[in-house]
C-alpha positions in Angstrom: 66.2 78.7 90.0 62.8 80.2 90.6 61.5 83.7 91.3 58.3 83.5 93.4 55.8 86.3 93.5 55.3 87.1 97.2 53.5 90.4 96.9 51.9 92.9 94.5 50.4 96.4 94.3 46.8 96.6 93.0 46.5 98.0 89.5 43.4 100.0 90.4 43.5 101.4 93.9 47.2 100.8 94.5 47.1 98.8 97.8 49.9 96.5 98.7 49.0 92.8 99.3 50.6 89.4 99.8 50.3 86.6 97.3 48.2 83.9 98.8 50.4 81.2 97.4 53.7 82.8 98.4 54.4 80.7 101.5 53.9 77.3 99.9 55.7 78.3 96.8 58.7 79.6 98.7 58.8 76.5 100.9 58.5 74.0 98.1 61.0 75.8 95.8 63.6 75.7 98.6 62.7 72.0 99.4 63.3 71.2 95.7 66.9 72.3 96.1 66.9 75.1 93.7 68.0 78.7 94.0 65.1 81.0 95.1 64.4 84.7 94.7 61.2 86.7 95.0 59.4 89.5 93.2 56.7 92.1 93.7 54.4 93.1 90.9 54.7 96.9 90.9 52.3 99.7 89.9 54.5 102.3 91.6 54.0 105.8 90.3 56.4 107.6 92.6 59.7 107.1 94.3 58.0 106.9 97.6 55.8 104.0 96.4 58.8 102.2 95.0 60.5 102.4 98.4 57.3 101.1 100.0 57.2 98.2 97.6 60.9 97.4 98.3 60.2 97.4 102.1 57.1 95.2 101.6 59.0 92.7 99.5 61.9 92.5 101.9 59.5 91.9 104.8 57.7 89.2 102.7 60.9 87.1 102.4 62.0 87.2 106.0 62.6 83.7 107.4 63.2 82.2 103.9 66.4 81.0 102.4 66.9 83.6 99.6 69.8 82.9 97.2 68.6 84.9 94.2 67.7 88.6 93.8 64.6 90.4 94.9 62.8 91.6 91.8 61.0 94.8 90.8 58.4 93.6 88.2 57.7 96.9 86.5 55.2 96.6 83.7 52.0 98.1 82.5 48.6 96.6 83.1 45.9 97.5 80.6 43.8 100.2 82.3 46.1 100.1 85.4 47.3 103.0 87.4 50.9 102.9 86.1 49.7 103.2 82.5 47.2 105.9 83.5 49.9 108.0 85.3 51.7 108.7 82.0 55.0 109.2 83.7 58.2 110.4 81.9 61.1 108.1 81.2 63.0 110.0 83.9 60.3 109.4 86.5 60.0 105.7 85.7 63.7 105.2 85.8 64.0 107.0 89.1 61.3 104.7 90.5 63.3 101.6 89.4 66.5 103.0 90.9 64.8 103.9 94.2 63.5 100.3 94.5 67.0 98.9 93.8 68.7 101.2 96.3 66.3 100.3 99.0 66.6 96.5 98.4 70.4 96.8 98.3 70.4 98.8 101.6 68.5 95.9 103.2 71.3 93.5 102.2 69.7 91.8 99.2 70.6 91.8 95.5 68.0 93.9 93.5 66.9 93.1 89.9 64.6 95.0 87.5 62.2 93.0 85.4 60.6 94.7 82.3 59.6 93.7 78.8 61.6 94.8 75.7 59.2 97.7 74.9 59.4 99.1 78.4 63.2 98.9 78.5 63.7 100.3 75.0 61.1 103.1 75.0 59.9 103.9 78.5 63.1 103.6 80.7 66.7 104.8 80.6 67.6 101.1 80.7 71.4 101.7 80.3 71.3 103.8 83.4 69.7 101.0 85.4 71.9 98.3 84.0 75.0 100.3 84.8 74.2 99.9 88.5 71.9 96.9 88.8 71.1 93.7 86.8 68.2 93.7 84.4 65.7 90.9 83.6 64.4 91.1 80.0 61.0 89.7 79.0 60.8 89.1 75.3 58.9 86.0 74.1 60.9 84.9 71.1 63.5 82.3 70.1 66.2 85.0 69.4 65.9 88.4 71.1 67.1 91.5 69.2 67.2 93.6 72.4 70.6 95.4 72.3 70.8 96.5 75.9 72.4 94.7 78.8 70.6 92.0 80.7 71.4 89.2 83.1 68.2 87.3 82.8 66.0 86.6 79.7 62.4 85.4 80.0 61.9 83.9 76.6 58.5 82.2 76.9 55.3 82.3 78.9 54.2 78.9 77.6 56.8 76.6 79.0 56.3 73.3 80.9 57.9 72.1 84.0 57.4 68.7 85.6 55.2 68.9 88.6 53.5 72.1 87.6 50.1 72.1 85.9 49.7 74.6 83.1 52.0 77.0 81.4 55.1 78.4 83.1 57.4 81.3 82.3 60.9 80.1 81.4 64.1 82.0 81.6 67.8 82.0 81.0 70.2 83.3 83.6 73.5 84.5 82.3 75.4 83.7 85.5 78.9 84.8 86.4 81.4 81.9 86.1 81.1 79.5 89.0 77.6 80.5 89.9 75.6 78.8 87.1 75.8 76.9 83.9 75.6 79.8 81.4 78.8 81.0 79.9 79.7 84.7 79.7 82.3 86.8 78.0 85.2 87.6 80.3 85.8 91.4 80.6 89.1 92.8 79.5 91.8 92.5 82.2 93.5 95.5 83.8 96.3 96.0 86.3 95.6 96.9 89.9 98.3 98.9 91.7 98.4 99.7 95.4 100.4 102.3 97.3 100.5 102.8 101.1 99.6 106.4 102.0 99.8 105.8 105.8 99.9 102.8 108.2 96.1 102.2 107.8 95.4 103.6 104.3 96.1 102.2 100.8 95.4 104.0 97.5 94.4 101.6 94.7 94.6 102.6 91.1 93.8 100.9 87.8 93.1 101.6 84.2 89.4 101.7 83.4 88.0 99.0 81.1 84.5 98.3 79.8 82.2 96.7 82.4 
């Protein structure tokens, strides 16, 4: 699978722009027969800007065969507007959630990308991961991040045949049947149904983790 950067927000003035290589990367990734998603490099400092970025990203992938999530790449840039804004954890978390809600409303699966420090210290990561998948960036052979995540970017110095230079490499902890990574099966519960009228059924079950 591959996540292609199709767009970004400038870290100084904050304008939205398309990645010049997006079209060729999207086309060639799909032609290679791999699953394709896309991301926007964010510098959003408000919920309004997060929604703008979601709309911009969705527009950038129209006409392409998207089989992976659309990603909110939320990270600091040294001297950038996000770092300078000094937002609270609540504000940053709401920004991530606003992006995800907007992408989901457009019919795509959202995903939040952030490094270990951002997830651990600057976001309410568990609140995000309870609703949407998280993509952890932590360059190490064995991460000690204790929060939930569905993707792990474990190096920025990988090598892929056909690509010159270093490449970010990732693991995808896919649900059974959707990938090659194994996952722990959640505890089972019993689902019960009772007809309340000719067109309504009430479903009940005992809550289990996840």
